[in-house]
C-alpha positions in Angstrom: 69.2 -54.9 163.0 71.2 -58.4 162.6 72.5 -60.0 165.5 76.5 -59.4 166.3 77.0 -62.9 164.8 75.5 -62.2 161.3 78.6 -59.6 161.0 81.0 -62.6 161.4 82.4 -60.3 164.6 84.3 -62.7 167.1 85.5 -61.9 170.5 88.7 -60.4 170.7 88.8 -59.0 167.1 90.1 -55.7 167.4 89.2 -55.6 171.2 92.5 -54.4 172.6 93.1 -51.8 170.1 92.0 -49.0 172.2 92.7 -50.8 175.5 96.4 -51.6 174.6 96.9 -47.8 174.2 95.3 -46.8 177.5 97.7 -46.4 180.8 96.4 -47.4 184.0 94.8 -44.6 186.1 96.2 -44.0 189.6 94.9 -46.5 192.1 91.0 -46.2 193.1 88.2 -48.7 194.2 87.5 -50.9 191.4 83.9 -52.5 190.6 84.1 -56.6 191.9 83.9 -56.9 187.8 87.3 -55.3 186.7 90.0 -57.4 186.5 93.2 -57.5 189.0 95.3 -54.6 188.1 93.2 -52.7 185.6 91.3 -49.7 185.9 87.4 -49.4 185.2 86.4 -47.8 182.0 82.4 -48.8 182.7 80.2 -45.5 182.3 79.5 -43.8 185.7 75.9 -43.1 184.6 75.2 -44.8 181.2 73.5 -48.0 180.6 75.9 -50.9 180.5 75.7 -54.7 179.7 76.6 -56.6 183.0 79.0 -58.6 180.8 79.7 -59.9 177.4 78.0 -58.4 174.5 75.1 -56.0 173.7 74.2 -54.3 170.5 70.7 -53.2 169.4 68.3 -51.6 172.1 64.5 -53.2 171.7 61.8 -50.5 172.6 61.1 -50.2 176.0 57.5 -51.2 177.2 55.6 -50.1 180.2 54.6 -53.0 182.3 53.2 -53.1 186.3 54.6 -49.5 186.9 58.2 -49.5 185.3 59.7 -50.0 181.7 61.2 -53.3 180.6 64.1 -52.8 178.4 65.1 -55.3 176.0 68.3 -55.5 174.3 70.8 -57.9 172.1 72.7 -59.8 174.4 75.5 -62.4 173.3 76.8 -64.2 176.9 79.4 -66.0 174.7 80.9 -62.7 173.3 84.3 -63.6 175.0 84.6 -67.1 174.2 84.0 -66.6 170.6 80.7 -68.5 169.9 78.2 -65.8 168.1 74.4 -65.3 168.2 72.1 -62.9 170.6 69.5 -63.8 172.8 67.0 -60.6 174.3 68.4 -59.9 177.8 65.9 -57.9 180.1 66.7 -54.8 182.5 63.9 -52.9 184.5 63.8 -49.2 185.1 61.2 -46.8 186.9 63.0 -43.6 186.3 65.3 -44.8 183.0 68.3 -44.1 184.9 68.9 -46.7 187.2 68.3 -50.3 185.9 67.7 -53.6 187.3 69.2 -56.7 185.7 66.3 -59.3 184.7 68.5 -61.9 182.9 67.9 -63.2 179.9 64.2 -63.0 178.9 63.9 -64.5 175.1 66.9 -67.2 174.5 69.1 -68.1 171.6 69.3 -71.4 170.1 66.4 -72.9 171.5 64.3 -73.8 168.2 66.2 -75.1 164.9 65.4 -71.3 164.0 68.7 -70.3 166.1 69.3 -66.7 167.7 67.0 -63.8 167.6 67.8 -60.6 166.4 66.1 -57.1 166.7 62.0 -57.1 166.9 59.6 -55.4 169.6 57.4 -56.1 172.3 54.0 -55.2 173.0 51.5 -55.8 175.6 48.3 -57.3 174.0 46.0 -55.7 176.6 42.7 -56.8 174.3 44.1 -60.2 174.3 43.6 -60.0 170.5 46.6 -62.9 170.2 45.0 -65.5 172.1 47.6 -65.8 175.0 45.3 -63.9 177.6 44.4 -60.0 178.5 48.2 -58.3 179.2 50.6 -60.9 177.5 53.5 -59.7 176.1 54.1 -60.4 172.7 57.7 -60.3 170.9 57.7 -60.5 167.2 61.4 -60.9 166.3 63.6 -61.7 163.1 65.2 -65.0 163.1 67.2 -66.8 160.1 66.7 -70.3 160.2 69.7 -72.0 158.6 72.2 -69.0 160.1 72.4 -67.2 157.0 71.6 -63.6 156.1 69.5 -64.2 153.2 66.3 -65.7 154.5 65.0 -63.7 157.4 61.9 -64.1 158.6 59.6 -62.9 161.6 59.0 -65.2 164.6 56.3 -64.8 167.5 57.1 -65.3 171.2 54.8 -64.5 174.0 55.1 -64.0 177.9 52.0 -64.6 180.3 54.5 -63.5 183.7 54.6 -59.6 182.5 57.6 -60.0 180.4 60.0 -61.7 182.5 60.4 -65.2 180.6 59.1 -66.2 176.7 58.0 -69.0 175.2 58.0 -69.7 171.3 54.6 -69.6 169.3 56.2 -72.9 167.2 58.9 -72.9 164.6 56.8 -71.1 161.9 57.0 -67.5 161.0 54.5 -65.5 161.1 55.5 -63.4 158.8 57.4 -65.6 156.1 60.2 -64.3 153.5 58.9 -63.4 150.2 62.2 -63.9 148.6 64.4 -61.2 149.7 67.8 -60.9 151.3 66.6 -57.8 153.9 63.7 -58.5 155.6 64.1 -57.5 159.3 63.8 -55.6 162.5 59.9 -55.8 162.8 58.3 -52.6 164.7 55.2 -53.2 165.9 52.4 -50.7 166.9 48.9 -50.5 168.1 46.9 -48.6 165.7 43.6 -48.0 167.6 42.0 -45.3 165.4 41.7 -48.5 162.8 41.3 -51.8 165.5 44.6 -53.0 164.2 48.2 -53.8 164.8 51.0 -52.3 162.3 54.0 -53.4 161.6 56.8 -51.3 160.1 59.7 -53.8 158.3 63.4 -53.2 157.1 63.6 -54.0 153.3 66.8 -53.0 152.1 65.9 -49.2 150.8 62.3 -50.1 151.6 60.6 -49.7 154.8 57.4 -52.3 154.3 53.7 -51.5 156.0 51.9 -54.8 157.4 48.5 -55.1 159.1 47.5 -57.6 161.6 44.2 -58.4 163.7 46.0 -60.7 166.1 49.8 -60.6 165.9 49.8 -64.0 164.2 49.1 -63.2 160.5 50.1 -60.3 158.4 49.0 -58.6 155.2 51.3 -56.3 153.4 49.7 -52.6 152.6 52.7 -50.5 151.7 56.2 -49.2 151.6 58.2 -46.2 152.0 61.1 -46.3 149.8 64.5 -44.2 150.5 67.6 -44.5 148.2 71.4 -43.1 149.0 71.4 -43.6 152.6 72.4 -47.3 152.8 70.1 -50.3 154.0 67.3 -49.3 156.1 67.6 -51.0 159.6 65.5 -50.9 162.9 62.6 -48.9 161.8 60.5 -46.6 163.8 56.8 -45.2 163.4 54.9 -43.1 165.9 52.6 -40.2 166.2 53.3 -37.0 168.4 52.0 -33.8 169.3 53.8 -30.9 168.4 54.5 -27.7 170.2 51.7 -25.8 168.3 49.0 -28.8 168.7 49.3 -30.6 165.7 49.5 -34.2 165.6 52.1 -35.7 163.1 53.6 -39.0 162.5 57.3 -39.6 162.4 58.9 -42.7 160.6 62.3 -43.5 161.7 65.0 -45.8 160.6 68.7 -46.1 161.7 70.7 -45.6 158.5 74.2 -44.7 156.8 74.4 -41.6 154.9 78.3 -41.3 155.2 78.9 -41.5 151.5 76.6 -38.8 150.8 78.0 -36.5 153.6 75.2 -37.4 156.1 75.4 -38.9 159.4 75.3 -42.6 160.3 72.5 -42.8 162.7 68.8 -42.2 163.0 67.4 -40.8 160.0 63.6 -39.7 160.1 60.9 -38.3 158.1 57.7 -36.2 159.6 54.3 -36.8 157.9 50.8 -38.5 157.3 50.3 -42.2 158.3 46.4 -43.7 157.1 47.2 -47.1 158.5 48.6 -48.5 155.1 51.5 -46.4 154.2 53.6 -42.9 155.1 53.6 -39.9 153.3 56.8 -38.0 154.0 56.7 -34.0 154.2 59.7 -33.8 152.4 61.8 -36.7 150.7 65.2 -35.7 152.5 65.3 -36.9 155.7 66.5 -35.3 159.5 68.5 -36.8 161.9 68.2 -37.5 165.3 71.7 -37.5 166.1 74.6 -36.0 163.9 77.4 -37.7 166.1 79.2 -41.4 164.9 77.7 -43.5 167.6 73.8 -43.7 168.1 72.7 -46.6 165.8 70.0 -48.6 166.2 68.0 -46.3 168.2 64.4 -46.5 169.4 61.7 -44.4 170.6 59.2 -45.5 173.3 56.2 -44.1 175.1 56.5 -41.6 177.9 54.2 -42.3 181.0 54.4 -41.0 184.7 54.4 -42.8 187.5 51.1 -43.6 187.2 51.2 -45.0 183.6 49.6 -41.9 182.2 50.7 -41.4 178.4 52.3 -38.1 177.7 51.1 -37.6 173.9 53.6 -34.6 173.6 57.0 -36.3 174.0 58.5 -39.8 173.7 61.8 -41.2 175.4 65.0 -42.1 172.8 67.9 -44.1 173.5 70.5 -45.4 171.1 73.4 -48.1 170.8 76.6 -46.0 171.8 78.7 -47.7 168.8 79.3 -48.1 165.1 79.3 -51.2 163.1 82.8 -49.7 161.7 84.6 -50.8 165.1 82.0 -52.5 166.8 84.6 -54.7 168.9 87.1 -51.6 169.5 86.8 -50.6 173.0 88.8 -50.6 176.4 86.1 -52.2 178.4 86.7 -55.5 177.0 90.2 -56.2 178.7 89.4 -54.9 182.2 85.5 -55.1 182.6 84.7 -58.2 180.3 82.1 -56.1 178.2 81.3 -54.5 175.3 78.2 -52.5 175.3 77.0 -49.2 176.3 73.8 -47.1 175.8 73.5 -43.2 175.3 71.6 -41.7 177.8 67.8 -41.7 177.3 66.6 -38.7 175.8 63.2 -36.8 175.7 62.3 -36.1 172.4 59.7 -33.6 171.6 58.1 -32.4 168.0 58.4 -28.9 167.2 57.3 -26.2 164.0 60.5 -24.3 162.9 59.8 -20.7 161.4 59.7 -22.2 158.1 56.7 -24.3 158.8 58.5 -27.4 159.1 58.5 -30.0 162.1 61.7 -31.1 163.5 62.6 -33.3 166.6 64.6 -31.8 169.3 66.1 -33.7 172.2 67.0 -33.1 176.1 68.4 -35.4 178.7 65.9 -37.3 180.6 64.8 -35.3 183.8 65.1 -37.9 185.9 68.8 -37.3 185.4 68.5 -34.7 187.8 67.8 -37.0 190.9 71.2 -38.4 190.6 73.2 -35.3 190.8 75.9 -35.8 193.7 78.0 -32.7 193.1 77.4 -29.0 191.3 80.2 -27.1 190.4 78.6 -23.4 189.6 81.1 -21.3 188.1 79.2 -18.6 186.8 80.1 -16.2 183.8 83.7 -16.5 182.4 85.2 -14.6 179.8 87.5 -16.2 177.4 89.8 -14.9 174.7 92.0 -17.9 173.4 92.0 -20.8 175.9 91.2 -20.5 179.6 91.6 -23.9 181.8 89.5 -24.1 184.6 89.8 -25.5 187.7 87.9 -28.4 187.9 88.9 -32.4 186.9 86.8 -34.9 186.1 86.0 -37.9 184.0 82.5 -38.4 184.3 80.0 -35.2 184.6 78.0 -32.8 182.5 78.7 -29.2 181.9 75.9 -26.7 180.6 76.7 -22.8 179.3 75.7 -20.3 176.9 78.5 -18.9 175.1 77.6 -15.1 173.8 80.0 -13.0 171.5 79.9 -9.8 169.3 82.5 -11.3 166.7 84.5 -14.4 166.6 84.7 -17.5 164.2 84.8 -20.4 166.6 84.3 -21.3 170.1 83.9 -24.3 172.7 85.2 -26.6 175.2 88.0 -28.9 175.6 86.8 -31.8 177.6 89.0 -34.6 179.0 92.0 -32.7 178.8 95.5 -34.2 179.3 98.0 -32.4 181.7 100.3 -31.5 178.6 97.3 -30.1 176.6 98.3 -32.2 173.9 95.1 -35.1 174.1 91.7 -33.7 174.5 87.8 -33.9 173.1 86.7 -30.6 171.2 83.0 -29.8 171.5 81.6 -26.1 170.4 80.8 -24.3 167.1 82.9 -22.7 164.4 81.7 -21.0 161.2 78.4 -22.2 160.1 78.5 -25.4 161.7 78.3 -27.2 165.0 81.1 -30.0 165.8 82.2 -32.6 167.8 86.2 -33.9 167.4 87.8 -36.5 168.9 90.7 -36.8 166.8 93.2 -35.4 169.5 92.1 -38.3 172.0 92.0 -42.1 171.6 89.2 -43.4 169.8 87.7 -46.2 168.2 88.0 -45.2 164.4 91.4 -46.2 162.9 90.4 -45.0 159.4 90.6 -41.3 160.2 86.7 -41.1 158.4 85.1 -40.6 161.9 86.5 -38.0 163.5 84.6 -35.0 163.7 80.8 -34.2 163.2 79.0 -31.5 161.9 75.6 -30.0 162.3 74.2 -26.5 160.9 74.8 -23.6 163.1 73.9 -19.8 162.5 76.9 -17.9 164.1 75.4 -14.7 163.4 73.0 -15.5 166.1 75.7 -14.6 168.5 74.8 -17.3 171.0 74.4 -20.7 171.4 73.5 -23.1 174.4 75.7 -26.3 175.0 74.9 -29.0 177.1 77.6 -31.8 177.0 77.6 -35.2 178.9 81.0 -36.6 179.4 81.3 -40.1 180.9 84.1 -42.7 180.6 83.9 -43.8 177.1 81.2 -41.3 175.6 80.3 -37.6 174.8 77.1 -36.4 173.8 76.5 -32.7 173.1 73.0 -31.0 172.8 73.0 -27.5 170.9 70.6 -25.1 171.9 67.1 -26.8 172.4 68.3 -30.2 171.0 67.6 -29.1 167.8 70.6 -31.2 166.9 72.6 -33.5 169.2 76.4 -35.2 168.5 76.9 -38.6 170.4 80.5 -40.3 169.6 82.6 -42.7 171.7 86.1 -41.6 172.9 88.6 -43.4 175.0 90.6 -40.7 176.9 93.5 -41.6 179.2 91.8 -42.0 182.8 94.6 -39.7 183.9 93.0 -37.0 181.3 90.9 -35.4 183.1 90.9 -31.7 182.4 88.5 -29.0 181.4 89.2 -25.9 179.1 87.1 -23.1 177.3 88.6 -21.4 174.1 87.6 -19.4 171.3 89.1 -18.8 168.1 89.7 -15.3 166.6 87.4 -13.1 169.2 86.3 -13.0 172.5 83.3 -14.5 174.3 81.1 -15.0 177.2 80.1 -18.4 178.8 77.6 -17.7 180.9 75.7 -19.5 183.7 78.7 -22.3 183.5 77.7 -25.3 185.6 79.1 -28.7 186.3 77.2 -31.6 187.4 78.5 -35.1 188.5 75.8 -38.1 188.9 75.9 -41.0 191.2 73.9 -44.0 190.2 
């Protein structure tokens, strides 16, 4: 995706909208970065940029026993200067990260700042920079406009810590189109080649290379009706029935047709030149409002062994409809939070179709600091729990004989007037942030929906709540809803509810995390 500079988004544009509505919490210990007299809205267990601005995640790569996570970063955001660099954070478990500073700088060549792309480890020295060199192929737009996007190359010989530009000429010039960005490069060992998926408006183009420096077009996948395709993704995964399938993904906006504005994907086949989808209609890896620019990446164990049955995924917890609206700016001095890292697996439905299912990364279990086991709770109407919190996870299995809806009221205010609702109603699961402070002033992005079969009489919910976000995983993670929300810091209540019937909330457990 383009950097925030390409949207003409300057610091302060709408930045204080939500913050101005939020009263300070009771006095508490504050991180050093928080301004005097302010209360921190920095997430408790989600990745946040240390300062200034972040947007697109760049696919993490495994280097020397740890993941190297790069992301688009603008150190000059608060002063109103635009343009992004690549900043680095490293992690062994994808929950706790160590900042590595700027790795691919901006504005050091005549081509300007760096946008989205992808890094690969060139173990075979195909590019000639040495075995194990880290090579980045990235979009830049010489002249600073959005109508001449081209792909450039940077390389690192110090394990991905710092990068050098491979000249100022593109490795993939623009053929004369407006949208030509976000290269996602993978190694196709079966055919001894590198493959690039590139966002080209309503098309994902495919290119091949033997050396990462010169690329040949091989085909394209076209999809209309879900806006401009961005941040493409391409990978192979072994399903739970043992079948190996290819998955093509892209960030897209299906709002105009009643679809999500997150990560669309198709299962199918890839022959080294082009992708053939099992169905023309996309599925969506998230149904909330704020899981954009998402990437998936390899799952490896501590020894670096690849798991072919699962991948990890994370997305930017924001939306280009309101990217500057967050209370973290005024007190904490930053704008940029990611979703929790998920483990994603490929499953076969009873219909024979394949779909991706997600769960929060298992490493999160190692950071549990408190567990509250509430057991089985019978609810008919609203039941307020004897628990208060701002940052936690709640899991429960709701069972019933007959009802219309059921779920949880999260971050409930003392007078019960403000809350975030998560649950099921009729034939859909939903996440509703309308009753609390949130970034959407249009009113169009308040409640998200995903399909649900109420006749089953049961649903499992796993909901991750943090200071500025809610992520709801439904049943086996077939559907997920991720959305920003900015509840007052005094809104710490939690309640269960049913609509037109009673239910039992079984095995209800709350966990808090210290990262």
